[in-house]
Every structure is written in structure tokens, then in C-alpha cells.
GUPASE-863736 format. One record per residue (C-alpha): residue in three letters; chain; x, y, z. Coordinates in nm, 4 decimals. Layout:
N
<r residu="ALA" chaine="A" px="X" py="Y" pz="Z"/>
...
This chain:
295
<r residu="UNK" chaine="A" px="-2.6473" py="12.0265" pz="-6.1420"/>
<r residu="UNK" chaine="A" px="-2.9534" py="12.1648" pz="-5.9619"/>
<r residu="UNK" chaine="A" px="-3.1275" py="12.4672" pz="-6.1063"/>
<r residu="UNK" chaine="A" px="-3.2641" py="12.7434" pz="-5.8853"/>
<r residu="UNK" chaine="A" px="-3.6399" py="12.7583" pz="-5.8629"/>
<r residu="UNK" chaine="A" px="-3.6272" py="13.1089" pz="-6.0106"/>
<r residu="UNK" chaine="A" px="-3.4419" py="12.9980" pz="-6.3218"/>
<r residu="UNK" chaine="A" px="-3.6618" py="12.6940" pz="-6.3736"/>
<r residu="UNK" chaine="A" px="-3.9739" py="12.9058" pz="-6.3439"/>
<r residu="UNK" chaine="A" px="-3.8162" py="13.1613" pz="-6.5820"/>
<r residu="UNK" chaine="A" px="-3.7629" py="12.8845" pz="-6.8381"/>
<r residu="UNK" chaine="A" px="-4.1079" py="12.7326" pz="-6.7988"/>
<r residu="UNK" chaine="A" px="-4.2651" py="13.0728" pz="-6.8675"/>
<r residu="UNK" chaine="A" px="-4.0728" py="13.0700" pz="-7.1973"/>
<r residu="UNK" chaine="A" px="-4.1782" py="12.7213" pz="-7.3163"/>
<r residu="UNK" chaine="A" px="-3.8717" py="12.5638" pz="-7.1541"/>
<r residu="UNK" chaine="A" px="-3.6364" py="12.7779" pz="-7.3634"/>
<r residu="UNK" chaine="A" px="-3.3495" py="12.9854" pz="-7.2243"/>
<r residu="UNK" chaine="A" px="-3.0774" py="13.1807" pz="-7.4002"/>
<r residu="UNK" chaine="A" px="-2.7153" py="13.1875" pz="-7.2789"/>
<r residu="UNK" chaine="A" px="-2.7495" py="13.5575" pz="-7.2040"/>
<r residu="UNK" chaine="A" px="-3.0584" py="13.4927" pz="-6.9873"/>
<r residu="UNK" chaine="A" px="-2.8776" py="13.2074" pz="-6.8086"/>
<r residu="UNK" chaine="A" px="-2.5836" py="13.4356" pz="-6.7422"/>
<r residu="UNK" chaine="A" px="-2.8135" py="13.6844" pz="-6.5681"/>
<r residu="UNK" chaine="A" px="-2.9175" py="13.3970" pz="-6.3429"/>
<r residu="UNK" chaine="A" px="-2.5568" py="13.3141" pz="-6.2559"/>
<r residu="UNK" chaine="A" px="-2.4775" py="13.0407" pz="-6.5118"/>
<r residu="UNK" chaine="A" px="-2.1612" py="13.0882" pz="-6.7120"/>
<r residu="UNK" chaine="A" px="-2.0551" py="12.8887" pz="-7.0199"/>
<r residu="UNK" chaine="A" px="-1.8919" py="12.6153" pz="-6.8181"/>
<r residu="UNK" chaine="A" px="-2.2124" py="12.5693" pz="-6.6167"/>
<r residu="UNK" chaine="A" px="-2.4116" py="12.5490" pz="-6.9412"/>
<r residu="UNK" chaine="A" px="-2.1758" py="12.2817" pz="-7.0708"/>
<r residu="UNK" chaine="A" px="-2.2258" py="12.0806" pz="-6.7543"/>
<r residu="UNK" chaine="A" px="-2.6032" py="12.1055" pz="-6.7796"/>
<r residu="UNK" chaine="A" px="-2.5898" py="11.9850" pz="-7.1393"/>
<r residu="UNK" chaine="A" px="-2.3399" py="11.7098" pz="-7.0525"/>
<r residu="UNK" chaine="A" px="-2.5601" py="11.5822" pz="-6.7678"/>
<r residu="UNK" chaine="A" px="-2.8628" py="11.5692" pz="-6.9945"/>
<r residu="UNK" chaine="A" px="-3.0554" py="11.8284" pz="-6.7972"/>
<r residu="UNK" chaine="A" px="-3.0522" py="12.0798" pz="-7.0800"/>
<r residu="UNK" chaine="A" px="-3.0537" py="12.0416" pz="-7.4561"/>
<r residu="UNK" chaine="A" px="-2.8579" py="12.2765" pz="-7.6799"/>
<r residu="UNK" chaine="A" px="-3.1011" py="12.3762" pz="-7.9544"/>
<r residu="UNK" chaine="A" px="-2.8756" py="12.6229" pz="-8.1349"/>
<r residu="UNK" chaine="A" px="-2.5801" py="12.8513" pz="-8.0589"/>
<r residu="UNK" chaine="A" px="-2.6658" py="13.0271" pz="-7.7320"/>
<r residu="UNK" chaine="A" px="-3.0144" py="12.8709" pz="-7.7110"/>
<r residu="UNK" chaine="A" px="-3.1083" py="12.5924" pz="-7.4725"/>
<r residu="UNK" chaine="A" px="-3.4181" py="12.3950" pz="-7.3686"/>
<r residu="UNK" chaine="A" px="-3.4960" py="12.2129" pz="-7.0473"/>
<r residu="UNK" chaine="A" px="-3.4628" py="11.8418" pz="-7.1307"/>
<r residu="UNK" chaine="A" px="-3.7737" py="11.7536" pz="-6.9362"/>
<r residu="UNK" chaine="A" px="-3.9819" py="12.0096" pz="-7.1261"/>
<r residu="UNK" chaine="A" px="-4.1421" py="11.8613" pz="-7.4381"/>
<r residu="UNK" chaine="A" px="-4.0774" py="12.0010" pz="-7.7816"/>
<r residu="UNK" chaine="A" px="-4.3984" py="12.1868" pz="-7.8655"/>
<r residu="UNK" chaine="A" px="-4.5126" py="12.4098" pz="-8.1548"/>
<r residu="UNK" chaine="A" px="-4.4599" py="12.7083" pz="-7.9251"/>
<r residu="UNK" chaine="A" px="-4.1071" py="12.6090" pz="-7.8199"/>
<r residu="UNK" chaine="A" px="-4.0196" py="12.5379" pz="-8.1840"/>
<r residu="UNK" chaine="A" px="-4.1464" py="12.8807" pz="-8.2915"/>
<r residu="UNK" chaine="A" px="-3.9721" py="13.0535" pz="-8.0013"/>
<r residu="UNK" chaine="A" px="-3.6389" py="12.8909" pz="-8.0880"/>
<r residu="UNK" chaine="A" px="-3.6774" py="12.9793" pz="-8.4539"/>
<r residu="UNK" chaine="A" px="-3.7338" py="13.3481" pz="-8.3674"/>
<r residu="UNK" chaine="A" px="-3.4460" py="13.3556" pz="-8.1206"/>
<r residu="UNK" chaine="A" px="-3.2125" py="13.2060" pz="-8.3779"/>
<r residu="UNK" chaine="A" px="-3.2797" py="13.5075" pz="-8.5974"/>
<r residu="UNK" chaine="A" px="-3.1441" py="13.7478" pz="-8.3402"/>
<r residu="UNK" chaine="A" px="-3.2609" py="13.9812" pz="-8.0693"/>
<r residu="UNK" chaine="A" px="-3.4545" py="14.2229" pz="-8.2914"/>
<r residu="UNK" chaine="A" px="-3.6523" py="13.9544" pz="-8.4771"/>
<r residu="UNK" chaine="A" px="-4.0334" py="13.9755" pz="-8.4579"/>
<r residu="UNK" chaine="A" px="-4.2590" py="13.6763" pz="-8.5113"/>
<r residu="UNK" chaine="A" px="-4.4976" py="13.7517" pz="-8.7963"/>
<r residu="UNK" chaine="A" px="-4.7584" py="13.6095" pz="-9.0282"/>
<r residu="UNK" chaine="A" px="-4.9399" py="13.2807" pz="-8.9575"/>
<r residu="UNK" chaine="A" px="-4.6930" py="13.2003" pz="-8.6782"/>
<r residu="UNK" chaine="A" px="-4.7897" py="13.5239" pz="-8.5011"/>
<r residu="UNK" chaine="A" px="-5.1598" py="13.4454" pz="-8.5523"/>
<r residu="UNK" chaine="A" px="-5.0969" py="13.1047" pz="-8.3951"/>
<r residu="UNK" chaine="A" px="-4.9146" py="13.2698" pz="-8.1081"/>
<r residu="UNK" chaine="A" px="-5.2116" py="13.5005" pz="-8.0501"/>
<r residu="UNK" chaine="A" px="-5.4433" py="13.2008" pz="-8.0510"/>
<r residu="UNK" chaine="A" px="-5.6458" py="13.2736" pz="-8.3666"/>
<r residu="UNK" chaine="A" px="-5.4874" py="13.0081" pz="-8.5886"/>
<r residu="UNK" chaine="A" px="-5.5532" py="12.6440" pz="-8.5151"/>
<r residu="UNK" chaine="A" px="-5.2201" py="12.5097" pz="-8.6390"/>
<r residu="UNK" chaine="A" px="-4.8615" py="12.6387" pz="-8.6516"/>
<r residu="UNK" chaine="A" px="-4.7099" py="12.7079" pz="-8.9924"/>
<r residu="UNK" chaine="A" px="-4.4579" py="12.4780" pz="-9.1545"/>
<r residu="UNK" chaine="A" px="-4.2403" py="12.7826" pz="-9.2174"/>
<r residu="UNK" chaine="A" px="-4.2116" py="13.0570" pz="-8.9555"/>
<r residu="UNK" chaine="A" px="-4.2154" py="13.4153" pz="-9.0871"/>
<r residu="UNK" chaine="A" px="-3.9988" py="13.6637" pz="-8.8985"/>
<r residu="UNK" chaine="A" px="-3.9668" py="14.0390" pz="-8.9449"/>
<r residu="UNK" chaine="A" px="-3.6003" py="14.1457" pz="-8.9613"/>
<r residu="UNK" chaine="A" px="-3.4662" py="14.4969" pz="-8.9379"/>
<r residu="UNK" chaine="A" px="-3.3686" py="14.6388" pz="-9.2832"/>
<r residu="UNK" chaine="A" px="-2.9932" py="14.6481" pz="-9.3389"/>
<r residu="UNK" chaine="A" px="-2.7371" py="14.4274" pz="-9.1781"/>
<r residu="UNK" chaine="A" px="-2.6943" py="14.0534" pz="-9.2086"/>
<r residu="UNK" chaine="A" px="-2.9981" py="13.8285" pz="-9.1962"/>
<r residu="UNK" chaine="A" px="-2.9273" py="13.4741" pz="-9.0821"/>
<r residu="UNK" chaine="A" px="-3.0367" py="13.1765" pz="-9.2883"/>
<r residu="UNK" chaine="A" px="-3.2264" py="12.9467" pz="-9.0559"/>
<r residu="UNK" chaine="A" px="-3.4021" py="12.6333" pz="-9.1825"/>
<r residu="UNK" chaine="A" px="-3.7809" py="12.6615" pz="-9.1583"/>
<r residu="UNK" chaine="A" px="-3.7704" py="13.0432" pz="-9.1215"/>
<r residu="UNK" chaine="A" px="-3.8598" py="13.3071" pz="-9.3801"/>
<r residu="UNK" chaine="A" px="-3.7131" py="13.6481" pz="-9.3015"/>
<r residu="UNK" chaine="A" px="-3.8928" py="13.9663" pz="-9.4230"/>
<r residu="UNK" chaine="A" px="-3.6840" py="14.2862" pz="-9.4105"/>
<r residu="UNK" chaine="A" px="-3.9119" py="14.5761" pz="-9.3158"/>
<r residu="UNK" chaine="A" px="-3.9860" py="14.8388" pz="-9.0575"/>
<r residu="UNK" chaine="A" px="-4.3039" py="14.8137" pz="-8.8577"/>
<r residu="UNK" chaine="A" px="-4.5107" py="15.0881" pz="-8.7043"/>
<r residu="UNK" chaine="A" px="-4.4672" py="15.0852" pz="-8.3294"/>
<r residu="UNK" chaine="A" px="-4.8359" py="14.9950" pz="-8.2919"/>
<r residu="UNK" chaine="A" px="-4.7804" py="14.6759" pz="-8.4891"/>
<r residu="UNK" chaine="A" px="-4.5228" py="14.5119" pz="-8.2642"/>
<r residu="UNK" chaine="A" px="-4.6043" py="14.3794" pz="-7.9179"/>
<r residu="UNK" chaine="A" px="-4.4616" py="14.1415" pz="-7.6577"/>
<r residu="UNK" chaine="A" px="-4.6641" py="13.8347" pz="-7.5832"/>
<r residu="UNK" chaine="A" px="-4.5416" py="13.5560" pz="-7.3546"/>
<r residu="UNK" chaine="A" px="-4.1954" py="13.7064" pz="-7.3509"/>
<r residu="UNK" chaine="A" px="-4.1590" py="13.7097" pz="-7.7299"/>
<r residu="UNK" chaine="A" px="-4.1892" py="13.9978" pz="-7.9742"/>
<r residu="UNK" chaine="A" px="-4.4691" py="13.9414" pz="-8.2263"/>
<r residu="UNK" chaine="A" px="-4.6696" py="14.1489" pz="-8.4676"/>
<r residu="UNK" chaine="A" px="-4.9819" py="14.2977" pz="-8.3122"/>
<r residu="UNK" chaine="A" px="-5.3057" py="14.0978" pz="-8.3328"/>
<r residu="UNK" chaine="A" px="-5.4725" py="14.2920" pz="-8.6223"/>
<r residu="UNK" chaine="A" px="-5.1618" py="14.2696" pz="-8.8428"/>
<r residu="UNK" chaine="A" px="-5.1073" py="13.9023" pz="-8.7429"/>
<r residu="UNK" chaine="A" px="-5.4667" py="13.8236" pz="-8.8410"/>
<r residu="UNK" chaine="A" px="-5.4398" py="13.9869" pz="-9.1835"/>
<r residu="UNK" chaine="A" px="-5.0952" py="13.8504" pz="-9.2646"/>
<r residu="UNK" chaine="A" px="-5.1884" py="13.5115" pz="-9.1240"/>
<r residu="UNK" chaine="A" px="-5.4940" py="13.5016" pz="-9.3507"/>
<r residu="UNK" chaine="A" px="-5.2805" py="13.5962" pz="-9.6499"/>
<r residu="UNK" chaine="A" px="-5.0077" py="13.3480" pz="-9.5632"/>
<r residu="UNK" chaine="A" px="-5.2346" py="13.0634" pz="-9.4539"/>
<r residu="UNK" chaine="A" px="-5.6120" py="13.0653" pz="-9.4718"/>
<r residu="UNK" chaine="A" px="-5.8877" py="13.3243" pz="-9.4541"/>
<r residu="UNK" chaine="A" px="-6.0382" py="13.1175" pz="-9.1693"/>
<r residu="UNK" chaine="A" px="-5.7854" py="13.2974" pz="-8.9477"/>
<r residu="UNK" chaine="A" px="-5.9542" py="13.6260" pz="-9.0310"/>
<r residu="UNK" chaine="A" px="-6.3013" py="13.4809" pz="-8.9977"/>
<r residu="UNK" chaine="A" px="-6.2232" py="13.3201" pz="-8.6594"/>
<r residu="UNK" chaine="A" px="-6.0696" py="13.6370" pz="-8.5158"/>
<r residu="UNK" chaine="A" px="-6.3803" py="13.8357" pz="-8.6144"/>
<r residu="UNK" chaine="A" px="-6.6194" py="13.5648" pz="-8.4959"/>
<r residu="UNK" chaine="A" px="-6.4481" py="13.5574" pz="-8.1536"/>
<r residu="UNK" chaine="A" px="-6.4413" py="13.9352" pz="-8.1498"/>
<r residu="UNK" chaine="A" px="-6.0688" py="13.9381" pz="-8.0960"/>
<r residu="UNK" chaine="A" px="-6.0442" py="14.2128" pz="-8.3592"/>
<r residu="UNK" chaine="A" px="-6.2797" py="14.4560" pz="-8.5213"/>
<r residu="UNK" chaine="A" px="-6.3205" py="14.5692" pz="-8.8797"/>
<r residu="UNK" chaine="A" px="-6.1981" py="14.9141" pz="-8.7716"/>
<r residu="UNK" chaine="A" px="-5.8756" py="14.7718" pz="-8.6281"/>
<r residu="UNK" chaine="A" px="-5.8151" py="14.5674" pz="-8.9406"/>
<r residu="UNK" chaine="A" px="-5.8677" py="14.8621" pz="-9.1740"/>
<r residu="UNK" chaine="A" px="-5.6430" py="15.0787" pz="-8.9591"/>
<r residu="UNK" chaine="A" px="-5.3515" py="14.8392" pz="-8.9821"/>
<r residu="UNK" chaine="A" px="-5.4150" py="14.7917" pz="-9.3557"/>
<r residu="UNK" chaine="A" px="-5.3930" py="15.1661" pz="-9.4031"/>
<r residu="UNK" chaine="A" px="-5.0574" py="15.1640" pz="-9.2222"/>
<r residu="UNK" chaine="A" px="-4.9282" py="14.8897" pz="-9.4524"/>
<r residu="UNK" chaine="A" px="-5.0506" py="15.0357" pz="-9.7814"/>
<r residu="UNK" chaine="A" px="-4.7879" py="15.0152" pz="-10.0530"/>
<r residu="UNK" chaine="A" px="-4.5907" py="14.7401" pz="-9.8763"/>
<r residu="UNK" chaine="A" px="-4.5469" py="14.3754" pz="-9.9744"/>
<r residu="UNK" chaine="A" px="-4.8668" py="14.1834" pz="-9.9093"/>
<r residu="UNK" chaine="A" px="-5.0910" py="14.4901" pz="-9.8834"/>
<r residu="UNK" chaine="A" px="-5.2755" py="14.4146" pz="-10.2052"/>
<r residu="UNK" chaine="A" px="-5.3675" py="14.0684" pz="-10.0780"/>
<r residu="UNK" chaine="A" px="-5.4771" py="14.2163" pz="-9.7483"/>
<r residu="UNK" chaine="A" px="-5.7013" py="14.4593" pz="-9.9369"/>
<r residu="UNK" chaine="A" px="-5.8673" py="14.1742" pz="-10.1256"/>
<r residu="UNK" chaine="A" px="-5.9415" py="13.9938" pz="-9.7981"/>
<r residu="UNK" chaine="A" px="-6.0905" py="14.3037" pz="-9.6446"/>
<r residu="UNK" chaine="A" px="-6.3342" py="14.3305" pz="-9.9348"/>
<r residu="UNK" chaine="A" px="-6.4910" py="14.0135" pz="-9.7936"/>
<r residu="UNK" chaine="A" px="-6.5396" py="14.1711" pz="-9.4518"/>
<r residu="UNK" chaine="A" px="-6.7401" py="14.4898" pz="-9.4986"/>
<r residu="UNK" chaine="A" px="-7.0977" py="14.5623" pz="-9.5991"/>
<r residu="UNK" chaine="A" px="-7.0034" py="14.5354" pz="-9.9681"/>
<r residu="UNK" chaine="A" px="-6.8839" py="14.1757" pz="-9.9339"/>
<r residu="UNK" chaine="A" px="-7.1658" py="14.0264" pz="-10.1351"/>
<r residu="UNK" chaine="A" px="-7.1107" py="14.2486" pz="-10.4399"/>
<r residu="UNK" chaine="A" px="-6.7360" py="14.2022" pz="-10.4152"/>
<r residu="UNK" chaine="A" px="-6.7734" py="13.8250" pz="-10.4108"/>
<r residu="UNK" chaine="A" px="-7.0069" py="13.8357" pz="-10.7089"/>
<r residu="UNK" chaine="A" px="-6.7656" py="14.0524" pz="-10.9068"/>
<r residu="UNK" chaine="A" px="-6.4813" py="13.8134" pz="-10.8229"/>
<r residu="UNK" chaine="A" px="-6.6878" py="13.5143" pz="-10.9333"/>
<r residu="UNK" chaine="A" px="-6.7775" py="13.6787" pz="-11.2630"/>
<r residu="UNK" chaine="A" px="-6.4089" py="13.7517" pz="-11.3187"/>
<r residu="UNK" chaine="A" px="-6.3236" py="13.3871" pz="-11.2612"/>
<r residu="UNK" chaine="A" px="-6.5891" py="13.2694" pz="-11.5046"/>
<r residu="UNK" chaine="A" px="-6.4761" py="13.5168" pz="-11.7712"/>
<r residu="UNK" chaine="A" px="-6.1065" py="13.4299" pz="-11.7293"/>
<r residu="UNK" chaine="A" px="-6.1902" py="13.0575" pz="-11.7717"/>
<r residu="UNK" chaine="A" px="-6.4253" py="13.1150" pz="-12.0630"/>
<r residu="UNK" chaine="A" px="-6.7204" py="12.9810" pz="-11.8689"/>
<r residu="UNK" chaine="A" px="-7.0488" py="13.1027" pz="-12.0201"/>
<r residu="UNK" chaine="A" px="-7.4184" py="13.0313" pz="-11.9972"/>
<r residu="UNK" chaine="A" px="-7.4694" py="13.1512" pz="-11.6410"/>
<r residu="UNK" chaine="A" px="-7.7380" py="13.3811" pz="-11.5093"/>
<r residu="UNK" chaine="A" px="-7.6739" py="13.5889" pz="-11.1948"/>
<r residu="UNK" chaine="A" px="-7.9469" py="13.6111" pz="-10.9273"/>
<r residu="UNK" chaine="A" px="-8.1687" py="13.3567" pz="-11.0989"/>
<r residu="UNK" chaine="A" px="-8.5113" py="13.2925" pz="-10.9397"/>
<r residu="UNK" chaine="A" px="-8.5948" py="12.9301" pz="-10.8703"/>
<r residu="UNK" chaine="A" px="-8.9098" py="12.8801" pz="-10.6666"/>
<r residu="UNK" chaine="A" px="-8.8754" py="13.0864" pz="-10.3497"/>
<r residu="UNK" chaine="A" px="-8.4976" py="13.1141" pz="-10.3815"/>
<r residu="UNK" chaine="A" px="-8.2585" py="13.3411" pz="-10.5689"/>
<r residu="UNK" chaine="A" px="-7.9552" py="13.1425" pz="-10.6936"/>
<r residu="UNK" chaine="A" px="-7.6340" py="13.3449" pz="-10.6994"/>
<r residu="UNK" chaine="A" px="-7.5209" py="13.2002" pz="-11.0346"/>
<r residu="UNK" chaine="A" px="-7.7369" py="12.9521" pz="-11.2248"/>
<r residu="UNK" chaine="A" px="-7.6511" py="12.7424" pz="-11.5266"/>
<r residu="UNK" chaine="A" px="-8.0171" py="12.6775" pz="-11.6125"/>
<r residu="UNK" chaine="A" px="-7.9748" py="12.4249" pz="-11.8942"/>
<r residu="UNK" chaine="A" px="-7.7373" py="12.2104" pz="-11.6863"/>
<r residu="UNK" chaine="A" px="-7.9236" py="12.2726" pz="-11.3557"/>
<r residu="UNK" chaine="A" px="-7.6028" py="12.3716" pz="-11.1828"/>
<r residu="UNK" chaine="A" px="-7.6247" py="12.6301" pz="-10.9029"/>
<r residu="UNK" chaine="A" px="-7.3195" py="12.8164" pz="-10.7766"/>
<r residu="UNK" chaine="A" px="-7.3727" py="12.9692" pz="-10.4312"/>
<r residu="UNK" chaine="A" px="-7.1278" py="13.2099" pz="-10.2635"/>
<r residu="UNK" chaine="A" px="-7.1178" py="13.1772" pz="-9.8844"/>
<r residu="UNK" chaine="A" px="-7.0278" py="13.4703" pz="-9.6660"/>
<r residu="UNK" chaine="A" px="-6.7872" py="13.4645" pz="-9.3743"/>
<r residu="UNK" chaine="A" px="-6.9076" py="13.2803" pz="-9.0651"/>
<r residu="UNK" chaine="A" px="-6.8934" py="13.5916" pz="-8.8495"/>
<r residu="UNK" chaine="A" px="-7.1596" py="13.7513" pz="-9.0691"/>
<r residu="UNK" chaine="A" px="-7.4057" py="13.4721" pz="-8.9953"/>
<r residu="UNK" chaine="A" px="-7.6027" py="13.3625" pz="-8.6929"/>
<r residu="UNK" chaine="A" px="-7.7496" py="13.0195" pz="-8.6178"/>
<r residu="UNK" chaine="A" px="-8.0752" py="13.1003" pz="-8.7971"/>
<r residu="UNK" chaine="A" px="-7.8934" py="13.2059" pz="-9.1095"/>
<r residu="UNK" chaine="A" px="-7.6818" py="12.8914" pz="-9.0970"/>
<r residu="UNK" chaine="A" px="-7.9928" py="12.6721" pz="-9.0770"/>
<r residu="UNK" chaine="A" px="-8.1627" py="12.8653" pz="-9.3559"/>
<r residu="UNK" chaine="A" px="-7.8573" py="12.8000" pz="-9.5774"/>
<r residu="UNK" chaine="A" px="-7.8858" py="12.4279" pz="-9.5127"/>
<r residu="UNK" chaine="A" px="-8.2580" py="12.4260" pz="-9.5853"/>
<r residu="UNK" chaine="A" px="-8.2024" py="12.6293" pz="-9.9036"/>
<r residu="UNK" chaine="A" px="-7.9372" py="12.3849" pz="-10.0236"/>
<r residu="UNK" chaine="A" px="-8.1512" py="12.0814" pz="-9.9543"/>
<r residu="UNK" chaine="A" px="-8.4523" py="12.2356" pz="-10.1277"/>
<r residu="UNK" chaine="A" px="-8.2501" py="12.3206" pz="-10.4389"/>
<r residu="UNK" chaine="A" px="-8.1071" py="11.9699" pz="-10.4572"/>
<r residu="UNK" chaine="A" px="-8.4548" py="11.8238" pz="-10.4200"/>
<r residu="UNK" chaine="A" px="-8.5627" py="12.0422" pz="-10.7109"/>
<r residu="UNK" chaine="A" px="-8.2988" py="11.8848" pz="-10.9338"/>
<r residu="UNK" chaine="A" px="-8.0118" py="12.1314" pz="-10.8975"/>
<r residu="UNK" chaine="A" px="-7.6451" py="12.0394" pz="-10.8488"/>
<r residu="UNK" chaine="A" px="-7.5375" py="12.2889" pz="-10.5845"/>
<r residu="UNK" chaine="A" px="-7.1768" py="12.4102" pz="-10.5534"/>
<r residu="UNK" chaine="A" px="-7.0970" py="12.6244" pz="-10.2483"/>
<r residu="UNK" chaine="A" px="-6.7842" py="12.8430" pz="-10.2424"/>
<r residu="UNK" chaine="A" px="-6.6471" py="13.0800" pz="-9.9787"/>
<r residu="UNK" chaine="A" px="-6.4578" py="13.4041" pz="-10.0081"/>
<r residu="UNK" chaine="A" px="-6.1465" py="13.2016" pz="-9.9208"/>
<r residu="UNK" chaine="A" px="-6.2121" py="12.9726" pz="-10.2191"/>
<r residu="UNK" chaine="A" px="-6.2495" py="13.2689" pz="-10.4556"/>
<r residu="UNK" chaine="A" px="-5.9394" py="13.4513" pz="-10.3334"/>
<r residu="UNK" chaine="A" px="-5.6969" py="13.1703" pz="-10.2515"/>
<r residu="UNK" chaine="A" px="-5.8170" py="12.8746" pz="-10.4541"/>
<r residu="UNK" chaine="A" px="-5.9593" py="13.0130" pz="-10.7828"/>
<r residu="UNK" chaine="A" px="-5.8295" py="12.7227" pz="-10.9926"/>
<r residu="UNK" chaine="A" px="-6.0184" py="12.4808" pz="-10.7731"/>
<r residu="UNK" chaine="A" px="-6.3359" py="12.6840" pz="-10.8062"/>
<r residu="UNK" chaine="A" px="-6.3077" py="12.6829" pz="-11.1866"/>
<r residu="UNK" chaine="A" px="-6.2244" py="12.3094" pz="-11.1982"/>
<r residu="UNK" chaine="A" px="-6.5287" py="12.2169" pz="-10.9850"/>
<r residu="UNK" chaine="A" px="-6.7648" py="12.4285" pz="-11.1904"/>
<r residu="UNK" chaine="A" px="-6.6300" py="12.2871" pz="-11.5171"/>
<r residu="UNK" chaine="A" px="-6.6590" py="11.9318" pz="-11.3793"/>
<r residu="UNK" chaine="A" px="-7.0202" py="11.9859" pz="-11.2662"/>
<r residu="UNK" chaine="A" px="-7.1146" py="12.1314" pz="-11.6058"/>
<r residu="UNK" chaine="A" px="-6.9460" py="11.8462" pz="-11.7889"/>
<r residu="UNK" chaine="A" px="-7.1210" py="11.5867" pz="-11.5683"/>
<r residu="UNK" chaine="A" px="-7.4554" py="11.7515" pz="-11.6274"/>
<r residu="UNK" chaine="A" px="-7.4036" py="11.7695" pz="-12.0042"/>
<r residu="UNK" chaine="A" px="-7.3095" py="11.4009" pz="-12.0207"/>
<r residu="UNK" chaine="A" px="-7.6367" py="11.2987" pz="-11.8497"/>
<r residu="UNK" chaine="A" px="-7.8381" py="11.5038" pz="-12.0992"/>
<r residu="UNK" chaine="A" px="-7.6969" py="11.3239" pz="-12.4066"/>
């Protein structure tokens, strides 16, 4: 069965995916859909959802199908939305979808439904799919996946600090807002002091002692120094805060400290917020290794 050019173009603009309702608008009834599937021209992905057989399965088509399976009011959210906006490098294993409070929420494999109401400013249509707005997608994507999503969006100037704080203010008191707030601490002018406070908190919670903050070694100030063990803990800022000269200075600084006999551990805001156990484990391992060589 030959498709009209208009319907084929319509499908290609939607990652090769067409719903039964959309097909009906283009003149295809259920019997026509069955013939298309039977001939191998279309693939039935789910009830009322079809894909052009000659269109490859892609992360975008997979995400689109997942959202469509949740119903007409579903909104792509979180890391999936960040990927849709082009600020996350990889699609999530589980797609997060905003569902309207009340009513039945479908159980779809690989989909996590969040019942909530969004401010009208936080829902947009992109590539014929409803998704959370870019600022909210960036923050929730960073919480759900990796802070690099936030760093990348700022570095590319896709969002501003003002936009991020505005959407955070709209989401105060909701699920995930606390984690968003912690991430935003790493963005503003007080990021350095916030990172230092967070590091001190990790050390104290793990019972790690013997460190000196802002220790002077030659021409450098080490963020946290374990002088006896010659272990230096350095906290790196977000990439968007740094230019090429700062990046090179960091490399020179690290090399000079190592040459002076220090074991240097570098951690990012993402490490401190999302991987605190790994930070503690690496510091403890470095201190233990240093102690064993001093025996």
C-alpha cells in the first residue's frame, strides 16, 4: 500500500512514528493500518502507535513511543527531556514522564511516571512532542543523571543562572526541589565556599581528620591538605566557570604539586553531590597508601 507524500513526511518529522489518530486524519482507517502492518511497511509498536518499517529505531523514536504510550497529556521530563533538548549526550535507560494528577496512570516498561502539575512556562512543544522547558529539563536532568548536563547547558549558554533560579523558585516545595537547590549552590558566586562546606561535611561524617583547609605549599594554596601524608584534595569548579587559561593553570598546578611529592585528588561538584561515598573511599585509600609507605 503506497503512502501519500504528505503522510510520509508527517511521519519522518516525528522520528518515523505515527499514531492511529494521526493516520486517521490522513485518511487511513483501522483496516488500512492492518494492511500496512501485514505488508511489512509499518510496524505496530504499541496499541495505536506505529513506526515506518524503513525508519530505524533510534533513541528519539524510542523516547517518543514511550511518551505516546502514556497518553495524550504526558510530558517528557528529566534526563530524557534534557536529551531531547540536546544538552545530554546520552538518552536515559528509564524515561521520566509527567502525568496529570488524578486518573489512571499506565504502567509502561522503561517509563517512570511522575504525577504533578507544571507551571505553563515549564512545558513546551519541541519536534512535535510535549517536553518540560529547557531550564527545568536541565535541572531535573542533572538531578536524575549527571551534573554535566547542567554544566554543559551553561557552557553552551543554552540557559542562564537567572532562568535556572526562576524555575527552581517555581518548583520549591516539590519532589526533587531540594536536590535542585544543592546543584544551584555550585553555580553561583558562592560555589567555592559551598563546595568547601560540603567537603568538610563529608570528612566529618566519615570521621576523616588531620586535614588543613587552604594550606600553603610553595606558591599554591591547597584546598584540603593532609600534610603528614602529603595528600592534597582539590575541588574543581564547573567547566563553564573556567576559560582556557584557567584550565591550563589547573594542569600546571597539579603537575607542580605532584612533583613536590603530593598525591593529588581532584573532585568536582558532581562528585561531592552525587558520589560522596566514592569521594570518601578515594581519600581514605590515598591516606592508607601514604601511611603504609611511611612505616
